[in-house]
C-alpha positions as CSV (number, residue, x, y, z in Angstrom):
1,M,-48.0,70.0,-9.5
2,N,-48.3,66.5,-10.9
3,V,-48.1,63.6,-8.4
4,F,-47.5,59.9,-8.7
5,D,-49.9,57.5,-7.0
6,W,-47.6,54.8,-5.8
7,L,-50.5,52.9,-4.2
8,S,-52.6,52.6,-7.4
9,H,-51.4,49.1,-8.2
10,M,-52.3,47.7,-4.8
11,G,-55.7,46.0,-4.3
12,I,-57.5,47.8,-1.6
13,P,-61.0,46.6,-0.5
14,E,-63.9,48.8,-1.6
15,V,-65.2,49.1,1.9
16,D,-62.1,50.8,3.0
17,N,-61.7,53.1,0.0
18,F,-61.3,56.8,0.9
19,D,-64.1,58.9,-0.7
20,I,-62.3,62.2,-0.7
21,V,-60.6,63.4,-3.9
22,E,-57.9,66.1,-4.4
23,V,-58.7,68.6,-7.2
24,K,-56.2,71.1,-8.7
25,F,-57.1,74.5,-10.0
26,K,-55.3,77.4,-11.8
27,G,-52.1,78.5,-10.2
28,G,-51.3,75.3,-8.4
29,R,-54.1,75.7,-5.9
30,K,-55.5,72.3,-4.6
31,E,-58.7,71.6,-2.7
32,Y,-60.4,68.5,-1.4
33,Y,-63.9,67.4,-2.3
34,R,-66.0,64.4,-1.3
35,N,-67.1,61.9,-4.0
36,V,-70.5,61.1,-2.5
37,D,-71.9,59.6,-5.7
38,Y,-68.9,57.2,-6.0
39,L,-68.1,58.4,-9.5
40,D,-65.5,56.4,-11.5
41,L,-62.8,59.1,-11.5
42,H,-59.2,59.0,-12.8
43,T,-56.3,61.3,-12.4
44,G,-56.6,64.2,-14.9
45,D,-60.4,64.0,-15.3
46,P,-62.2,67.5,-15.3
47,V,-64.9,67.6,-12.6
48,V,-67.6,70.1,-11.7
49,V,-67.3,70.9,-7.9
50,D,-69.4,72.9,-5.5
51,V,-68.2,76.3,-4.5
52,P,-70.0,79.1,-2.5
53,N,-72.6,80.8,-4.8
54,G,-71.9,78.7,-7.8
55,H,-69.8,75.9,-9.3
56,H,-66.2,75.6,-10.6
57,I,-64.2,73.2,-12.8
58,G,-60.9,71.5,-11.8
59,Y,-58.9,68.5,-12.6
60,V,-58.5,65.4,-10.4
61,S,-54.9,65.2,-9.2
62,L,-55.0,62.4,-6.5
63,Q,-57.4,59.9,-4.9
64,G,-57.3,56.9,-2.6
65,E,-55.2,56.5,0.5
66,L,-52.7,59.1,-0.5
67,V,-55.3,61.7,-0.1
68,R,-55.7,60.7,3.5
69,L,-52.0,61.2,4.1
70,Q,-52.0,64.6,2.4
71,M,-54.9,65.8,4.5
72,Q,-53.0,64.8,7.6
73,K,-50.0,66.6,6.4
74,R,-51.9,69.8,5.8
75,K,-54.0,69.3,9.0
76,I,-57.3,69.3,7.2
77,K,-60.1,67.6,9.1
78,D,-62.5,65.1,7.6
79,N,-65.8,66.7,8.5
80,D,-69.0,68.0,7.0
81,E,-67.3,71.2,5.8
82,I,-65.8,69.4,2.9
83,L,-67.9,70.1,-0.3
84,R,-69.0,67.6,-2.9
85,I,-68.3,66.7,-6.5
86,Y,-71.3,67.2,-8.8
87,R,-70.3,65.3,-11.9
88,V,-67.6,64.8,-14.5
89,A,-67.4,67.9,-16.7
90,N,-69.1,67.6,-20.2
91,Q,-68.4,69.4,-23.4
92,K,-70.9,72.2,-22.6
93,D,-69.3,72.9,-19.2
94,M,-65.8,73.1,-20.8
95,E,-67.0,75.6,-23.5
96,K,-68.5,77.9,-21.0
97,W,-65.4,77.7,-18.8
98,G,-63.2,78.5,-21.9
99,E,-65.2,81.7,-22.5
100,A,-64.6,82.8,-18.9
101,Q,-60.9,82.2,-19.2
102,N,-60.6,84.4,-22.3
103,R,-61.7,87.4,-20.3
104,E,-58.9,87.0,-17.7
105,I,-56.1,88.8,-19.7
106,P,-58.1,91.9,-20.7
107,T,-59.5,92.2,-17.2
108,L,-56.0,92.1,-15.7
109,Y,-54.7,94.9,-18.0
110,R,-57.7,97.1,-17.3
111,C,-57.4,96.5,-13.5
112,R,-53.8,97.7,-13.6
113,Q,-54.8,100.9,-15.3
114,I,-57.4,101.6,-12.6
115,V,-54.9,100.9,-9.8
116,E,-52.5,103.4,-11.4
117,E,-55.2,106.0,-11.7
118,M,-56.2,105.6,-8.1
119,K,-52.5,105.6,-7.1
120,L,-52.7,102.6,-4.9
121,K,-49.5,100.9,-3.7
122,M,-50.3,97.4,-4.9
123,K,-49.4,95.2,-7.8
124,M,-52.0,93.1,-9.6
125,S,-50.6,89.7,-10.4
126,D,-53.4,87.5,-11.8
127,V,-57.1,87.2,-12.3
128,E,-59.1,84.0,-12.1
129,Y,-62.7,83.7,-13.4
130,Q,-65.1,81.1,-12.0
131,A,-66.4,78.5,-14.4
132,D,-70.0,79.7,-14.2
133,N,-68.7,83.3,-15.1
134,S,-70.3,84.8,-12.0
135,K,-67.2,85.7,-9.9
136,A,-63.7,86.9,-10.5
137,T,-60.8,86.6,-8.0
138,F,-58.0,89.3,-8.2
139,Y,-54.6,88.3,-6.8
140,Y,-52.3,91.2,-5.8
141,S,-49.1,91.7,-3.8
142,A,-48.2,94.7,-1.6
143,D,-45.7,95.6,1.1
144,E,-48.2,97.4,3.2
145,R,-51.8,97.3,4.0
146,V,-54.0,98.7,1.2
147,D,-57.5,100.1,1.5
148,F,-59.1,98.7,-1.7
149,R,-62.8,99.3,-0.8
150,E,-63.1,102.0,-3.5
151,L,-61.3,99.8,-6.0
152,I,-63.8,96.9,-5.5
153,K,-66.7,99.2,-6.3
154,V,-65.0,100.4,-9.5
155,L,-64.1,96.9,-10.7
156,A,-67.7,95.6,-10.0
157,G,-69.2,98.4,-12.0
158,E,-66.7,98.0,-14.8
159,F,-66.9,94.2,-15.4
160,R,-70.5,93.5,-14.0
161,I,-69.2,90.7,-11.8
162,R,-68.7,89.8,-8.2
163,V,-65.1,90.7,-7.2
164,E,-62.9,89.1,-4.6
165,M,-59.5,90.5,-3.7
166,R,-56.8,88.1,-2.3
167,Q,-53.3,89.1,-1.3
168,I,-50.5,86.7,-2.0
169,S,-46.8,86.7,-1.3
170,L,-44.0,87.3,-3.8
171,R,-43.2,83.6,-3.9
172,Q,-46.8,82.7,-4.7
173,E,-46.8,85.4,-7.3
174,A,-43.8,83.9,-9.0
175,G,-45.4,80.5,-8.9
176,R,-48.6,81.8,-10.6
177,I,-46.7,83.6,-13.3
178,G,-44.1,80.8,-13.9
179,G,-40.7,80.8,-15.6
180,L,-37.3,79.1,-15.8
181,G,-34.8,79.1,-13.0
182,I,-31.0,79.5,-13.1
183,C,-30.7,75.7,-13.1
184,G,-32.5,75.6,-16.6
185,R,-35.6,73.9,-15.3
186,E,-39.1,75.3,-14.7
187,L,-39.6,77.0,-11.3
188,C,-40.2,74.8,-8.3
189,C,-43.0,77.0,-7.1
190,S,-44.9,76.6,-10.3
191,T,-44.4,72.8,-10.7
192,W,-44.4,71.0,-7.4
193,L,-43.6,73.2,-4.4
194,V,-46.7,74.1,-2.4
195,D,-45.5,75.0,1.1
196,F,-43.1,77.9,1.3
197,K,-40.6,77.9,4.2
198,N,-38.5,80.8,5.5
199,V,-35.1,81.0,3.9
200,S,-32.3,82.9,5.7
201,T,-28.7,83.9,4.8
202,S,-27.4,81.4,7.4
203,A,-28.3,78.6,4.9
204,A,-26.0,80.1,2.4
205,R,-23.3,80.6,5.0
206,Y,-23.4,77.0,6.2
207,Q,-23.0,75.8,2.5
208,N,-20.0,78.2,1.9
209,L,-21.8,80.1,-0.8
210,S,-21.0,83.5,-2.0
211,L,-23.2,86.1,-0.1
212,N,-24.0,87.9,-3.3
213,P,-27.7,89.0,-3.3
214,S,-28.0,88.8,-7.1
215,K,-26.9,85.2,-7.2
216,L,-28.9,84.1,-4.1
217,S,-32.2,85.7,-5.1
218,G,-34.8,84.1,-7.4
219,Q,-37.3,85.7,-9.8
220,C,-39.5,86.7,-6.9
221,G,-36.7,88.9,-5.5
222,R,-36.4,86.7,-2.4
223,L,-33.8,84.1,-1.4
224,K,-34.1,80.9,-3.5
225,C,-36.2,78.2,-2.0
226,C,-33.6,75.6,-3.1
227,L,-31.1,76.9,-0.5
228,N,-33.1,74.8,2.1
229,Y,-33.0,71.6,0.1
230,E,-29.5,70.4,1.1
231,L,-29.2,72.4,4.3
232,D,-29.8,69.3,6.5
233,T,-27.1,67.4,4.8
234,Y,-24.6,70.2,5.2
235,M,-25.6,70.6,8.9
236,D,-24.8,66.9,9.5
237,A,-21.5,67.2,7.6
238,I,-20.3,70.4,9.3
239,K,-20.4,68.8,12.7
240,D,-17.0,67.2,12.1
241,I,-15.5,70.4,10.8
242,P,-13.5,72.4,13.4
243,S,-14.2,76.1,13.7
244,V,-11.0,78.1,13.0
245,D,-11.5,81.5,14.7
246,R,-7.8,82.4,14.8
247,P,-4.7,81.5,12.7
248,L,-2.8,78.3,13.4
249,Q,0.6,78.9,15.1
250,T,3.5,77.2,13.4
251,E,7.2,77.6,13.2
252,A,6.9,78.8,9.6
253,G,4.4,81.5,10.7
254,P,0.7,81.9,11.4
255,A,-1.5,80.0,8.9
256,K,-4.9,81.4,7.9
257,L,-7.9,79.5,6.7
258,Q,-8.7,80.0,3.0
259,K,-11.2,77.3,2.0
260,T,-13.0,74.3,3.4
261,D,-14.4,71.2,1.6
262,I,-17.1,70.0,3.9
263,F,-17.8,66.6,2.4
264,R,-14.1,65.6,1.7
265,K,-13.2,67.1,5.1
266,L,-10.2,69.0,3.8
267,M,-9.1,72.5,4.7
268,W,-6.7,74.9,2.9
269,F,-4.3,77.2,4.8
270,S,-1.7,79.7,3.7
271,Y,1.2,81.3,5.4
272,N,1.0,85.1,5.7
273,N,-1.7,85.3,3.0
274,D,0.6,83.7,0.3
275,N,-0.8,82.3,-2.9
276,D,0.5,78.8,-2.0
277,W,-2.2,76.9,-0.2
278,H,-1.5,73.9,1.9
279,T,-4.2,71.1,2.2
280,I,-4.6,69.3,5.5
281,S,-7.3,67.1,7.0
282,C,-9.7,68.2,9.7
283,E,-8.1,65.8,12.2
284,R,-4.7,67.5,11.7
285,V,-6.3,70.9,12.2
286,K,-7.8,69.7,15.5
287,E,-4.4,68.3,16.6
288,I,-2.7,71.6,15.8
289,Q,-5.3,73.6,17.7
290,R,-4.9,71.3,20.7
291,K,-1.1,71.9,20.7
292,N,-1.5,75.6,20.3
293,S,-3.8,75.7,23.3
294,E,-1.0,74.1,25.3
295,G,1.5,76.7,24.1
296,I,3.3,74.4,21.6
297,K,4.0,75.5,18.0
298,V,4.1,72.7,15.4
299,Y,6.9,72.6,12.9
300,N,4.6,72.9,9.8
301,L,1.0,72.2,8.8
302,E,1.8,68.9,7.1
303,F,2.2,65.8,9.2
304,N,5.8,65.1,9.9
305,E,6.9,62.3,12.3
306,A,10.2,63.9,13.1
307,S,8.6,67.2,14.0
308,E,6.0,65.4,16.2
309,I,8.8,63.6,18.1
310,E,10.6,66.9,18.7
311,D,7.3,68.5,20.0
312,L,6.8,65.6,22.3
313,A,10.4,65.7,23.6
314,A,10.1,69.4,24.2
315,K,6.8,68.9,26.0
316,S,8.2,66.1,28.2
317,T,11.3,68.2,29.0
318,R,9.1,71.1,30.1
319,E,7.0,68.8,32.3
320,L,10.1,67.3,33.9
321,E,11.4,70.8,34.7
322,L,8.1,71.6,36.4
323,L,8.3,68.4,38.4
324,D,11.8,69.2,39.5
325,K,10.8,72.6,40.7
326,K,7.9,71.2,42.6
327,F,9.6,68.3,44.3
328,A,13.1,69.8,44.7
329,T,14.8,69.0,48.1
330,P,15.4,72.0,50.4
331,T,19.0,73.1,50.8
332,K,20.7,72.1,54.1
333,R,21.6,74.9,56.5
334,K,25.2,75.6,57.2
335,K,26.3,74.7,60.7
336,K,27.2,77.7,62.8
337,S,30.8,78.0,63.9
338,R,31.4,77.5,67.6
339,N,33.8,80.4,67.7
340,K,31.0,82.7,66.5
341,P,29.4,84.6,69.3
342,R,25.8,83.7,69.9
343,N,22.9,86.1,69.6
344,S,22.3,87.3,73.1
345,N,18.8,88.4,72.2
346,N,17.6,84.8,71.6
347,P,16.0,83.5,74.8
348,R,17.5,80.1,74.2
349,N,21.0,81.5,74.3
350,Q,20.5,83.8,77.3
351,K,21.2,81.0,79.8
352,A,24.5,80.1,78.1
353,T,25.7,83.7,77.7
354,G,24.7,84.7,81.2
355,N,22.4,87.6,80.1
356,S,19.3,86.0,81.4
357,P,17.6,87.8,84.3
358,Q,19.1,86.6,87.6
359,K,16.9,84.9,90.1
360,E,16.7,85.8,93.7
361,Q,19.5,83.8,95.4
362,G,19.4,82.7,99.0
363,P,22.3,82.9,101.3
364,A,23.3,79.3,100.5
365,S,22.7,79.4,96.8
366,K,25.7,79.1,94.5
367,P,26.3,81.9,91.9
368,E,25.4,80.7,88.5
369,N,28.2,82.5,86.6
370,Q,30.9,81.5,89.0
371,A,32.4,78.9,86.7
372,N,32.5,81.3,83.8
373,G,35.3,83.8,82.9
374,P,35.8,87.2,84.4
375,G,33.2,88.8,82.1
376,G,30.7,86.0,82.7
377,N,30.1,85.8,78.9
378,Q,32.5,83.1,78.0
379,P,31.1,79.7,77.0
380,K,31.4,76.9,79.6
381,K,34.4,74.7,78.9
382,R,34.1,71.0,78.7
383,R,35.3,69.2,81.8
384,N,38.2,66.8,81.4
385,N,37.5,63.5,83.1
386,R,41.1,62.8,83.6
387,N,41.5,65.5,86.1
388,R,38.3,64.9,88.0
389,N,40.3,64.0,91.1
390,K,42.1,67.2,91.0
391,P,40.6,69.9,93.3
392,K,38.8,72.6,91.5
393,N,39.8,75.4,93.8
394,P,43.4,75.1,95.0
395,Q,43.0,78.1,97.4
396,G,40.4,76.4,99.6
397,P,37.1,74.6,99.6
398,S,34.2,76.0,97.5
399,N,32.1,76.4,100.6
400,A,34.4,78.8,102.3
401,P,32.8,82.1,103.2
402,K,33.6,85.1,101.1
403,A,34.1,88.7,102.0
404,S,30.8,90.4,102.8
405,G,31.6,93.3,100.5
406,A,32.3,91.2,97.4
407,P,29.4,90.6,95.0
408,Q,28.1,87.1,94.9
409,N,28.0,86.8,91.1
410,Q,31.6,88.0,90.6
411,A,33.7,85.2,89.3
412,E,37.0,84.3,90.9
413,P,40.2,85.1,89.1
414,K,41.8,82.2,87.2
415,Q,45.0,80.7,88.5
416,P,48.0,81.2,86.3
417,K,48.9,78.3,84.1
418,R,51.7,75.9,85.2
419,A,54.9,76.2,83.2
420,N,55.9,73.3,81.1
421,G,57.9,70.9,83.1
422,P,57.7,67.9,85.3
423,K,54.4,67.4,87.1
424,P,54.6,68.3,90.8
425,K,54.3,65.4,93.1
426,R,51.3,65.1,95.4
427,K,51.9,64.7,99.1
428,P,49.4,63.1,101.5
429,N,47.0,65.4,103.2
430,P,46.4,64.0,106.7
431,S,45.0,67.2,108.2
432,G,42.0,68.0,105.9
433,N,40.9,69.1,102.5
434,Q,43.5,71.7,102.1
435,P,46.5,70.4,100.0
436,Q,49.8,70.7,101.7
437,Q,52.0,73.5,100.2
438,N,55.8,73.6,100.0
439,Q,57.2,76.0,102.5
440,G,60.3,77.9,101.6
441,N,62.9,76.1,99.6
442,A,62.3,72.7,101.1
443,K,62.7,69.9,98.6
444,P,59.7,67.7,97.9
445,E,59.9,64.2,99.2
446,G,60.6,61.3,97.1
447,K,58.0,59.2,95.3
448,R,55.6,57.5,97.5
449,K,54.6,54.0,96.7
450,F,51.0,53.3,97.1
451,P,49.6,49.7,97.3
452,P,47.6,48.4,94.3
453,R,44.0,49.7,94.0
454,K,42.6,46.2,94.5
455,N,44.0,45.6,98.0
456,Q,43.6,49.2,99.0
457,G,41.1,49.7,101.9
458,P,39.0,52.7,102.7
459,N,40.8,55.9,103.0
460,P,40.3,57.4,106.4
461,N,41.4,60.8,105.2
462,K,38.9,60.9,102.3
463,P,35.5,62.4,103.2
464,G,32.6,60.1,102.8
465,N,34.5,56.9,103.7
466,E,33.8,57.0,107.4
């Protein structure tokens, strides 16, 4: 509970001197009193201070500008409620206070006996007598609320003194009793620690400590206050440590996390819970996790350039395959054979096949399927330009009237093909469009010589040259 005044060597004007002094009492309790008489005080001087219904003696622990900062920290207002310092304690005051302190231990033992007789669920921790021997404060700890009204009457009649009961926590109780910690030093709560903060098991988990209650608990039975001392440093260092929720996938097998060094940023893994641990850095762990999320297994935990190149090559190959599937050119359709019959159900082929519904034809309309074969379903043949001067119908003109009983859409029968041999000679046709036929066994006339086409005039026998 001792403090160091690091502003004591600085020359501060007397006008600006802070007149409030910090005074320490038994059990580490500190209060603030005003030095209205401007007494020359020093750290460690016993002073007599004003308390309700009497006076008490304490020791000066701090004064000056640091007291102002401590009051701001504890949110204590500088107002008229702050009591005053009477004087510096003399020898007579110290002797009377010593007699009061000698009554504390016997009073504590007798109070515990009375509590056991009354069967109250409370534990008496300490007793503090006021310096004027007019009041005693009993400090106790309990898990539940205790009705101690009857106890106060018994204690006041037993010790002939005013009694005040004050409940404290288990940490404060350990601080008032004192002792040595597991570190070998005196307890923090009995030397310098004043404000007690909440301590949770997450503080031990962040620091990778064993969650053993016997090792994490102090003399008060609660978690040690020192678990919070380095928690902020661990929280800053753990930000760069990746969280490993599942084993790392490698070609050698799944690797499980065994240990983590937060400050060195190293992590230990083992294959299939083997005793051989492999040390890798946190950056390598992040890289492996990134590849596992993409569905890639690394060769091993340790960094290997060859394995990395293989992984990259496999990844690039996989990406190229996906691109080939995405941008693959569609296959060309095979050309249909001309000899293959067309689908008559297709409306585009109905006109060519002759299966389309027939339109109403007038008396002068030409049948559509006349040029087709006997069935009317044969494809239309390509016309030969060499024989365009040859008459299409050797039997007569196409406009000749047909028999009334014959159907209009019935195709005419094809003429038999000419046998291989010399081409028959054409004779002039002076009478009309009908070609002259050989009668009987008359021999054809000889070759007729026509004049050249350039000097040839209009043909009177040819229609349209009139």
